[in-house]
C-alpha positions as CSV (number, residue, x, y, z in Angstrom):
1,X,-5.3,3.7,-26.1
2,X,-2.5,2.3,-24.0
3,X,-2.4,5.4,-21.9
4,X,-6.2,5.3,-21.4
5,X,-6.0,1.6,-20.5
6,X,-3.3,2.2,-17.9
7,X,-5.2,5.1,-16.4
8,X,-8.3,2.8,-16.2
9,X,-6.3,0.1,-14.4
10,X,-4.8,2.6,-12.0
11,X,-8.3,4.0,-11.3
12,X,-9.7,0.5,-10.8
13,X,-6.9,-0.3,-8.3
14,X,-7.6,2.8,-6.4
15,X,-11.3,2.0,-6.1
16,X,-10.9,-1.7,-5.3
17,X,-7.9,-1.5,-3.0
18,X,-6.4,-4.5,-1.4
19,X,-8.5,-7.7,-1.0
20,X,-10.6,-7.9,2.1
21,X,-9.4,-9.8,5.2
22,X,-11.7,-12.8,5.7
23,X,-12.1,-15.1,8.7
24,X,-12.4,-18.8,8.8
25,X,-11.7,-21.9,10.9
26,X,-10.1,-25.3,10.2
27,X,-10.2,-28.5,12.2
28,X,-6.6,-29.8,12.1
29,X,-4.5,-32.1,14.3
30,X,-7.2,-32.5,16.9
31,X,-7.8,-28.7,17.4
32,X,-9.8,-26.0,15.7
33,X,-7.6,-23.1,14.4
34,X,-9.2,-19.8,13.6
35,X,-7.4,-17.8,10.9
36,X,-7.6,-14.7,8.9
37,X,-6.9,-14.7,5.1
38,X,-6.6,-12.4,2.2
39,X,-6.1,-12.9,-1.6
40,X,-5.3,-15.8,-3.8
41,X,-2.2,-17.5,-5.2
42,X,0.8,-19.2,-3.5
43,X,0.3,-19.5,0.3
44,X,2.2,-17.3,2.6
45,X,1.5,-18.5,6.1
46,X,2.3,-16.1,9.0
47,X,2.8,-17.4,12.6
48,X,2.6,-15.0,15.5
49,X,4.3,-15.1,18.9
50,X,3.5,-14.3,22.5
51,X,1.3,-12.6,23.4
52,X,-0.2,-11.8,20.0
53,X,-2.7,-13.4,17.7
54,X,-3.5,-13.2,13.9
55,X,-3.9,-9.4,14.1
56,X,-0.2,-9.0,14.5
57,X,0.1,-9.6,10.7
58,X,-2.8,-7.4,9.5
59,X,-0.4,-5.1,7.5
60,X,1.1,-8.1,5.9
61,X,-2.2,-9.7,5.1
62,X,-3.2,-6.5,3.3
63,X,0.1,-6.2,1.4
64,X,0.7,-9.8,0.4
65,X,-3.0,-10.6,-0.2
66,X,-2.6,-8.5,-3.4
67,X,-0.8,-11.4,-5.1
68,X,-0.7,-14.3,-2.7
69,X,-3.0,-16.3,-0.4
70,X,-1.9,-14.6,2.8
71,X,-3.0,-16.5,5.9
72,X,-2.4,-15.8,9.6
73,X,-3.8,-18.3,12.1
74,X,-4.4,-17.8,15.8
75,X,-1.9,-20.5,17.0
76,X,-3.4,-23.1,19.3
77,X,-4.0,-21.7,22.7
78,X,-4.7,-18.1,21.5
79,X,-7.7,-15.9,20.9
80,X,-10.4,-17.9,19.0
81,X,-8.5,-21.1,18.4
82,X,-8.7,-24.2,20.6
83,X,-7.0,-24.1,24.0
84,X,-6.1,-27.5,25.2
85,X,-5.8,-27.7,29.0
86,X,-2.7,-30.0,29.2
87,X,0.7,-28.3,29.0
88,X,1.9,-31.3,27.0
89,X,-0.5,-30.2,24.2
90,X,1.8,-27.2,23.5
91,X,5.0,-29.2,22.7
92,X,6.6,-28.1,19.5
93,X,6.0,-31.4,17.6
94,X,2.3,-30.7,17.9
95,X,2.7,-27.1,16.8
96,X,4.6,-28.3,13.8
97,X,1.8,-30.7,12.9
98,X,-0.7,-27.8,13.3
99,X,1.2,-25.9,10.6
100,X,1.5,-28.9,8.3
101,X,-2.1,-29.9,8.4
102,X,-3.4,-26.3,8.1
103,X,-1.2,-25.8,5.0
104,X,-2.5,-29.1,3.7
105,X,-6.1,-28.1,4.3
106,X,-5.4,-24.9,2.3
107,X,-4.1,-27.0,-0.6
108,X,-0.3,-26.7,-0.1
109,X,2.5,-29.2,0.8
110,X,5.2,-31.1,-1.1
111,X,3.4,-30.9,-4.4
112,X,2.6,-27.2,-4.0
113,X,5.1,-25.4,-1.8
114,X,4.4,-22.4,0.4
115,X,6.3,-19.6,2.1
116,X,6.5,-19.7,5.9
117,X,6.9,-16.5,8.0
118,X,7.2,-16.4,11.8
119,X,7.9,-14.0,14.6
120,X,8.9,-14.7,18.3
121,X,7.3,-18.1,19.2
122,X,5.9,-18.3,15.7
123,X,9.4,-18.0,14.5
124,X,10.6,-20.8,16.8
125,X,7.9,-23.0,15.4
126,X,8.8,-21.9,11.8
127,X,12.5,-22.8,12.4
128,X,11.5,-26.3,13.7
129,X,8.9,-26.8,10.9
130,X,11.5,-25.9,8.2
131,X,13.9,-28.5,9.6
132,X,11.2,-31.2,9.8
133,X,9.4,-30.5,6.5
134,X,11.7,-28.6,4.1
135,X,10.1,-30.4,1.1
136,X,6.9,-28.4,1.7
137,X,8.5,-25.0,1.7
138,X,9.6,-22.6,-1.0
139,X,11.2,-20.1,1.4
140,X,11.4,-19.3,5.1
141,X,11.2,-15.8,6.7
142,X,12.1,-15.2,10.4
143,X,11.5,-12.0,12.3
144,X,13.2,-11.6,15.7
145,X,13.0,-15.3,16.6
146,X,16.2,-17.1,17.7
147,X,17.6,-20.1,16.1
148,X,17.1,-22.8,18.7
149,X,20.7,-24.2,18.6
150,X,22.2,-20.7,19.0
151,X,19.7,-19.6,21.6
152,X,20.3,-22.7,23.7
153,X,24.0,-22.0,23.7
154,X,23.5,-18.4,24.7
155,X,21.1,-19.4,27.5
156,X,23.7,-21.8,28.8
157,X,26.8,-19.6,28.4
158,X,26.0,-15.9,27.8
159,X,25.2,-13.7,30.9
160,X,23.7,-10.9,28.8
161,X,21.2,-13.2,27.1
162,X,20.5,-15.0,30.4
163,X,19.6,-11.7,32.0
164,X,17.5,-10.6,29.0
165,X,15.6,-13.9,29.1
166,X,14.9,-13.9,32.9
167,X,11.3,-13.0,32.2
168,X,10.8,-16.5,30.9
169,X,11.1,-17.9,34.4
170,X,8.2,-15.7,35.5
171,X,6.2,-16.7,32.5
172,X,6.6,-20.4,33.4
173,X,5.6,-19.8,37.0
174,X,2.2,-20.4,38.7
175,X,1.5,-16.7,39.2
176,X,2.1,-15.6,35.6
177,X,-1.6,-15.4,34.6
178,X,-2.4,-13.3,37.7
179,X,0.6,-11.0,37.2
180,X,0.0,-10.4,33.5
181,X,-3.8,-10.0,33.7
182,X,-3.8,-7.6,36.6
183,X,-5.3,-4.1,36.1
184,X,-6.9,-5.1,32.8
185,X,-3.7,-6.7,31.4
186,X,-1.7,-3.5,32.0
187,X,1.7,-5.3,32.0
188,X,1.0,-6.8,28.6
189,X,-0.3,-3.4,27.3
190,X,3.0,-1.8,28.5
191,X,5.2,-4.6,26.9
192,X,3.5,-4.8,23.5
193,X,1.6,-1.6,23.0
194,X,3.1,1.0,25.4
195,X,5.6,2.8,23.3
196,X,3.4,2.4,20.2
197,X,0.4,4.0,21.8
198,X,2.5,7.1,22.5
199,X,4.1,7.4,19.1
200,X,1.2,6.4,16.9
201,X,2.2,2.9,16.0
202,X,-0.9,1.6,17.7
203,X,-4.3,3.1,18.0
204,X,-7.0,2.7,20.7
205,X,-8.8,0.3,18.3
206,X,-5.6,-1.8,18.2
207,X,-5.5,-1.8,22.0
208,X,-9.1,-2.9,22.2
209,X,-8.4,-5.8,19.8
210,X,-5.5,-7.0,21.9
211,X,-7.5,-6.7,25.2
212,X,-10.3,-8.7,23.6
213,X,-7.9,-11.4,22.5
214,X,-6.1,-11.6,25.9
215,X,-9.5,-11.8,27.6
216,X,-10.7,-14.9,25.8
217,X,-11.2,-17.6,28.4
218,X,-8.0,-19.6,28.6
219,X,-6.1,-17.6,26.1
220,X,-3.4,-16.2,28.4
221,X,-2.7,-19.7,29.9
222,X,-2.6,-21.1,26.4
223,X,0.2,-18.7,25.3
224,X,2.2,-19.2,28.6
225,X,2.0,-22.9,28.1
226,X,4.4,-22.6,25.2
227,X,7.1,-21.6,27.7
228,X,6.0,-24.3,30.2
229,X,6.0,-27.1,27.7
230,X,9.5,-26.3,26.4
231,X,10.7,-25.3,30.0
232,X,12.6,-22.6,28.1
233,X,14.6,-20.0,30.0
234,X,18.0,-19.2,31.6
235,X,19.4,-21.1,34.6
236,X,17.2,-20.5,37.7
237,X,18.8,-19.4,40.9
238,X,22.3,-19.6,39.5
239,X,22.4,-23.4,39.5
240,X,21.4,-26.0,37.0
241,X,19.8,-24.7,33.9
242,X,17.0,-25.2,31.5
243,X,18.4,-23.3,28.5
244,X,20.0,-26.0,26.4
245,X,17.4,-28.6,27.2
246,X,14.6,-26.2,26.7
247,X,15.9,-25.0,23.4
248,X,16.3,-28.6,22.3
249,X,12.6,-29.2,23.2
250,X,11.7,-26.1,21.3
251,X,13.1,-27.5,18.1
252,X,10.7,-30.4,18.0
253,X,11.8,-34.0,18.3
254,X,14.8,-36.3,17.8
255,X,16.2,-36.0,14.4
256,X,15.3,-32.4,14.1
257,X,17.3,-31.1,17.0
258,X,20.6,-32.4,15.8
259,X,21.4,-34.3,19.0
260,X,24.7,-35.4,17.5
261,X,26.0,-31.8,17.9
262,X,25.3,-30.7,14.4
263,X,22.5,-28.4,15.5
264,X,19.3,-27.7,13.6
265,X,20.2,-27.0,10.0
266,X,17.8,-25.3,7.6
267,X,18.4,-26.3,4.0
268,X,16.3,-23.7,2.1
269,X,16.5,-20.0,1.3
270,X,16.0,-18.1,4.5
271,X,15.5,-14.4,5.3
272,X,16.1,-13.2,8.9
273,X,14.8,-9.7,9.7
274,X,16.1,-8.4,13.1
275,X,15.1,-5.3,15.0
276,X,18.4,-4.6,16.7
277,X,16.9,-2.8,19.7
278,X,15.2,-6.0,20.8
279,X,15.9,-6.1,24.6
280,X,14.7,-9.7,25.0
281,X,16.5,-11.4,22.1
282,X,19.9,-9.9,21.6
283,X,21.8,-9.5,18.3
284,X,24.2,-12.2,19.5
285,X,21.6,-14.6,18.2
286,X,22.8,-13.7,14.7
287,X,26.4,-14.6,15.4
288,X,27.3,-17.9,13.6
289,X,23.8,-18.3,12.2
290,X,25.2,-19.0,8.7
291,X,26.7,-22.3,10.1
292,X,23.1,-23.6,10.5
293,X,21.5,-21.8,7.6
294,X,23.7,-22.1,4.4
295,X,21.3,-20.1,2.2
296,X,20.9,-17.1,4.6
297,X,20.0,-13.5,4.1
298,X,20.1,-11.2,7.2
299,X,18.5,-7.8,7.2
300,X,19.1,-5.7,10.3
301,X,16.8,-2.8,11.2
302,X,18.9,-0.7,13.6
303,X,16.0,1.3,15.1
304,X,13.6,-1.6,15.3
305,X,12.7,-3.4,18.5
306,X,11.2,-6.8,19.1
307,X,7.9,-5.4,17.7
308,X,9.5,-4.3,14.4
309,X,6.6,-5.8,12.4
310,X,4.4,-3.1,13.9
311,X,6.9,-0.3,14.0
312,X,8.2,-0.7,10.5
313,X,5.6,-2.5,8.4
314,X,6.6,-0.9,5.1
315,X,10.3,-1.9,5.7
316,X,9.4,-5.4,6.7
317,X,7.1,-5.8,3.7
318,X,9.8,-4.5,1.4
319,X,12.4,-6.9,2.7
320,X,10.1,-9.8,2.4
321,X,9.0,-8.8,-1.2
322,X,12.6,-8.5,-2.4
323,X,13.4,-11.8,-0.9
324,X,10.5,-13.9,-2.3
325,X,11.0,-12.2,-5.7
326,X,14.5,-13.7,-6.2
């Protein structure tokens, strides 16, 4: 009987598969956020970076929706979410509040903690959120997103990271939209999808989904406004510099940034997954990270790039599962 029951359960799982990915919207913090969700249980909230949207986490929604409420919003400014016109509306304190109020709307907060996962700019917001609201989080997962204190130092002092981050100056410039959208967003296709389309990581359907998201009115400007609001980037023209100040702005507000020199400290269990072949965010961002994250686990993926979530979804999912199961 036990064997028959087990066989029936396996058969049922094969038929039903993972839960469906559903779409919804929520009015939070003065904007409307579109999001995708899957499953039920403890909230796992996934934050994407530039120039992506909720779809970046589709493999994670499928995997973690099996036993969690997995939710991936379009961050403000992206795809189907609200796109405020003012650059000031993309300051990190507002992005933090978007996360807090969305989690609250989904039924999670200090009384019912959730797991926060972020990549790229979503990771920057996740670092800042974890510093501002650690009482609402069970665990934090970061994928190829620099800790703001360390990144600010590298932008100020490290020539290699300065060179790797030079694209940020273009992103902040007035011609960025024109440059990135030319020839049907070819530069963005090359940056995000290029290698993946050749090796099978991405399909033509994936490409269409990204082109549709980038073509939403105002979406490209919304994503670029993250860089403009933080004024994040290496020193321009060899003089002055925006790195340290921009990284400080990217952490949130006074009291979060550690203006007394202590830096932004994260006081909860944190997993950092890092594709070591990231050409924009160098592995030097991991050096000294334990100083700011006492409960730190680092998992390096030697052959992963900045887009490791897409290249190695099974490995990323395995690392996250092992971490949250502790």
